[in-house]
C-alpha positions in Angstrom: 147.4 87.2 105.2 144.5 88.1 103.0 141.1 89.4 103.9 137.8 88.9 102.1 135.4 91.7 103.1 131.9 93.0 102.4 131.0 96.6 102.7 127.5 98.1 102.6 126.6 101.6 101.4 125.0 103.7 104.1 122.9 105.7 101.6 121.8 103.1 99.0 121.1 99.4 98.8 124.5 98.2 97.6 126.9 95.6 98.9 130.5 95.3 97.6 132.6 92.2 98.2 136.4 92.4 97.8 139.8 90.9 98.7 142.8 92.8 100.1 146.0 92.4 102.1 145.5 95.8 103.8 141.8 96.2 104.9 142.2 99.5 106.6 143.8 101.1 103.5 141.2 99.5 101.2 138.3 100.8 103.3 139.8 104.3 103.2 140.1 104.1 99.4 136.4 103.0 99.0 135.2 105.8 101.3 137.4 108.5 99.8 136.2 107.8 96.2 139.4 106.4 94.8 137.7 103.2 93.5 135.5 103.9 90.5 133.3 100.8 91.1 132.1 102.0 94.5 132.5 105.8 94.3 128.8 106.6 93.6 127.7 104.6 96.6 129.8 106.2 99.4 130.0 106.2 102.4 130.4 102.5 103.4 130.5 100.5 106.6 132.2 97.1 107.0 129.7 94.3 107.5 131.9 91.2 107.1 135.5 90.2 107.1 137.3 86.8 107.1 141.1 86.3 107.0 142.9 83.6 105.0 146.6 82.5 105.0 146.9 82.4 101.2 145.6 84.5 98.3 144.3 81.3 96.5 142.0 80.5 99.5 140.8 84.1 99.8 140.0 84.4 96.1 138.0 81.1 96.2 136.0 82.4 99.1 135.5 85.8 97.5 134.1 84.2 94.4 131.7 82.2 96.5 130.6 85.2 98.5 129.8 87.1 95.3 127.2 84.5 94.4 123.6 84.7 95.4 124.0 81.6 97.5 127.1 82.9 99.2 125.5 86.2 100.1 122.5 84.4 101.5 124.4 81.8 103.6 127.3 84.0 104.8 125.8 87.5 104.9 122.2 86.6 105.5 121.0 88.7 102.5 
């Protein structure tokens, strides 16, 4: 199972959308500063998650969620 997720910085206006097979570990990596992309924006809170049975389906939804339209329709941003 694969999870598409969105996290929001608690200190700055920044939302990151990603895909993982282990959400708990991935959130730990973001909040611990292991990921260079999100390190300057720590700490984060999970604002969205959706599970998919295959990586192909999850990747397609992740790409959609990274668009302006996807963020507006799904996340309400």
